[in-house]
C-alpha positions in Angstrom: -8.6 9.7 -1.6 -5.6 9.9 1.0 -2.6 8.3 0.0 0.8 6.6 1.9 3.5 7.2 -0.1 6.1 4.5 1.8 9.9 4.2 0.1 12.8 2.6 1.0 16.5 4.2 0.2 18.4 0.5 -0.9 21.9 0.5 0.0 24.7 -1.3 1.5 24.7 -0.3 5.3 26.4 3.3 5.3 29.5 2.1 7.3 31.6 5.1 5.8 28.8 7.7 6.9 28.8 6.5 10.6 32.6 6.0 10.2 32.1 2.0 11.5 35.3 -0.3 10.6 33.8 -3.0 8.2 33.9 -4.1 4.9 32.1 -3.2 1.6 31.1 -6.8 1.3 29.3 -7.0 4.8 28.2 -3.5 4.2 26.2 -5.0 1.2 24.9 -7.9 3.1 23.2 -6.0 5.7 21.4 -4.1 2.5 20.3 -7.3 0.9 19.5 -8.8 3.9 16.8 -5.8 5.1 16.3 -5.6 1.2 14.3 -9.3 1.8 12.7 -8.0 5.2 10.9 -5.3 2.9 10.4 -8.0 0.2 8.6 -10.0 3.1 6.6 -6.8 4.1 5.2 -6.0 0.5 3.9 -9.7 0.1 2.4 -9.8 3.3 0.5 -7.0 3.0 0.6 -6.6 -0.7 1.0 -3.0 -0.6 3.0 -0.8 -3.7 6.2 1.1 -2.4 8.8 3.2 -4.4 12.5 1.5 -3.8 15.1 4.4 -4.6 17.7 2.0 -5.3 21.6 2.8 -6.2 22.6 1.4 -9.4 25.8 -0.6 -7.3 23.3 -2.4 -5.6 20.8 -3.1 -7.8 23.7 -4.0 -10.2 24.9 -6.8 -7.5 21.8 -7.4 -6.6 19.7 -7.4 -9.8 17.1 -10.6 -8.9 15.7 -9.2 -5.6 15.2 -6.0 -7.4 13.4 -7.1 -10.0 11.1 -9.0 -7.4 10.2 -6.1 -6.0 9.5 -4.6 -9.3 7.0 -7.6 -10.3 4.9 -7.2 -7.4 4.0 -3.5 -8.5 6.7 -1.7 -6.7 8.7 1.3 -8.3 12.2 1.3 -8.4 13.6 4.8 -8.3 17.5 6.0 -8.6 19.5 6.2 -5.3 22.4 8.0 -8.0 25.2 6.0 -8.4 26.3 4.5 -5.1 25.4 6.1 -1.5 28.6 7.6 -1.1 28.2 9.9 -3.7 27.5 13.9 -2.8 26.2 15.5 -5.6 26.1 19.1 -3.5 29.5 19.0 -3.6 30.1 17.8 -7.2 30.9 20.3 -10.0 28.1 20.0 -12.1 29.8 18.3 -15.2 30.8 15.7 -12.6 27.5 15.7 -10.8 25.4 15.1 -14.6 28.1 12.6 -16.0 28.0 10.1 -12.7 24.0 10.6 -12.6 23.7 10.0 -16.2 25.7 6.6 -16.1 23.1 6.1 -13.1 20.2 6.3 -15.1 21.7 4.6 -18.2 22.5 1.6 -15.8 20.0 1.3 -14.3 17.7 1.0 -17.6 20.5 -1.8 -19.1 19.5 -3.7 -15.9 16.3 -3.9 -17.0 14.1 -0.9 -14.8 12.0 1.7 -15.9 13.8 4.3 -13.9 11.6 8.0 -13.3 12.6 9.5 -10.5 15.5 10.2 -8.3 16.4 10.5 -4.5 20.2 11.9 -3.4 21.9 10.2 -0.7 21.5 11.7 2.4 19.2 14.0 -0.1 22.6 16.0 -1.2 21.0 16.5 -4.6 22.6 18.7 -7.2 20.9 21.4 -9.1 16.9 20.7 -9.7 18.5 21.7 -13.5 20.7 19.1 -13.9 18.6 16.2 -12.2 16.0 16.9 -14.9 18.8 17.2 -17.6 19.7 13.6 -16.7 16.2 12.5 -17.6 14.6 11.9 -14.3 11.0 13.0 -14.1 10.2 14.2 -10.4 13.3 14.6 -7.3 12.5 13.0 -3.9 15.3 14.6 -2.4 13.7 17.3 -0.4 12.6 16.4 3.6 11.8 20.2 4.3 13.0 20.1 7.9 16.2 20.6 9.6 18.4 18.3 10.6 21.0 19.1 12.5 24.5 19.1 10.7 22.9 18.0 7.5 20.5 20.4 5.8 18.1 23.4 7.1 15.0 23.3 4.5 12.4 24.9 6.9 11.8 27.4 4.7 11.0 24.9 2.2 7.3 23.9 0.8 5.5 20.7 1.8 3.8 20.8 -1.1 4.8 19.1 -4.3 6.2 21.9 -6.7 7.5 21.8 -10.3 11.4 22.8 -10.8 13.3 23.7 -13.8 11.1 23.3 -16.9 8.9 20.0 -15.8 10.1 18.3 -12.8 8.5 17.6 -10.2 9.6 17.7 -6.2 7.8 15.4 -3.9 8.7 16.2 -0.7 9.0 14.2 2.3 6.4 14.8 4.6 6.8 16.7 8.1 4.4 18.1 10.7 3.3 21.3 9.6 4.3 24.5 11.0 6.7 22.4 13.8 8.1 20.3 11.3 9.2 17.3 12.8 10.4 14.5 11.1 8.4 11.3 10.5 10.9 9.1 8.7 13.4 6.3 9.8 15.3 7.0 13.1 12.4 9.4 14.4 9.5 6.4 13.4 11.2 3.9 15.2 12.6 6.0 18.1 9.2 7.8 18.7 6.8 4.6 17.8 3.7 3.9 16.1 1.8 6.5 18.4 4.0 9.4 17.2 3.6 7.8 13.7 -0.3 7.5 13.5 -0.5 11.1 15.3 1.8 12.9 12.4 0.3 11.5 9.7 -3.4 12.7 11.0 -1.8 16.0 11.8 -0.4 16.0 8.0 -3.8 14.6 6.2 -5.3 18.2 7.8 -4.2 20.1 4.4 -2.1 17.1 2.4 -3.5 13.9 0.2 -0.4 12.5 0.9 2.0 11.3 3.7 5.7 10.4 2.2 8.0 8.3 4.4 11.3 6.7 3.9 12.6 4.0 5.7 16.4 2.3 5.0 16.9 -1.9 4.8 19.2 -2.1 7.1 16.8 -1.0 10.0 15.0 -4.0 9.3 18.3 -6.1 10.9 19.1 -6.2 13.9 21.7 -3.6 13.7 22.4 -3.7 17.9 23.7 -6.8 17.5 26.1 -6.4 14.2 27.7 -2.9 15.1 30.4 -2.6 18.0 28.2 -0.3 19.7 30.8 2.4 20.6 30.9 3.4 16.9 26.8 4.4 17.3 24.5 6.3 18.8 21.8 4.3 20.8 19.1 6.6 18.3 20.7 4.9 15.4 21.1 1.2 17.2 17.8 1.5 18.7 14.3 -0.5 17.9 16.1 -2.0 14.8 15.3 -5.3 13.4 12.1 -7.3 14.1 10.8 -4.8 16.6 10.5 -2.0 13.9 9.3 -4.7 11.1 6.2 -5.0 13.2 5.9 -1.2 13.8 5.7 -0.4 10.2 3.4 -3.8 10.1 1.2 -2.4 12.8 1.0 1.2 10.9 0.5 -0.2 7.8 -2.8 -2.0 9.1 -3.4 0.9 10.8 -3.4 3.2 7.5 -5.6 0.1 5.9 -8.0 0.5 8.5 -8.2 4.4 7.8 -9.0 3.9 4.2 -5.7 5.1 2.8 -4.2 4.1 -0.3 -0.7 2.5 -0.4 1.1 3.8 -3.8 4.2 4.6 -5.6 5.0 7.7 -6.3 4.7 7.5 -10.4 1.3 5.9 -9.6 0.4 8.7 -7.3 1.3 11.5 -9.9 -0.6 9.8 -12.2 -4.0 10.6 -10.8 
């Protein structure tokens, strides 16, 4: 069975990352508005997705995260907050923050098994496993200038440490073109369909990630002088339409939508 792992990094709008002068409440509101759109997509299309949620977002908006869980979606960890960069912390500090985030999510009622670091800034695999996560999803085997170069990493699921599963995001074989968020938006449906078919030539899963604020018309909410056209382009309803057309195409191809934990069980 060919499986689509559609995932969302649920967080506030990353104003600090883009150097945009909006306050914390506004940033969280954009993330929340986008998460409501995710909820609508799940209900309308009757699919299962995985949501990597920061502890601070889950604490602030527990009800909507619980709604996603009640619909059969998986709730996983996106760390304590989106500003954390675990690869730049000491091992002790990274462990402490991740442990607090996992324990906090469990106290809120979420059975968290997986982790994805903000901006893929994961600490050592040993730390992720020691915290208590079963799998990690912080590997993007592509080259993103200014962020990371993982061109030598595998596209396949591997075991790290003693028994931690690494589920990499999907990229095209050989050329390693990314398939997630702004590439999905800017290159459109034909690009995403083509790369999905190419990826399935040697893989049984296609793993994609998107942010909730991409489902909001950011172009009309953020001063254009602060963000590039690539980041702003086709956000909001236009992107939602592309996502839903992609979902329908996948269903017509008999691809299964599943959570990461559900896929690993199979």
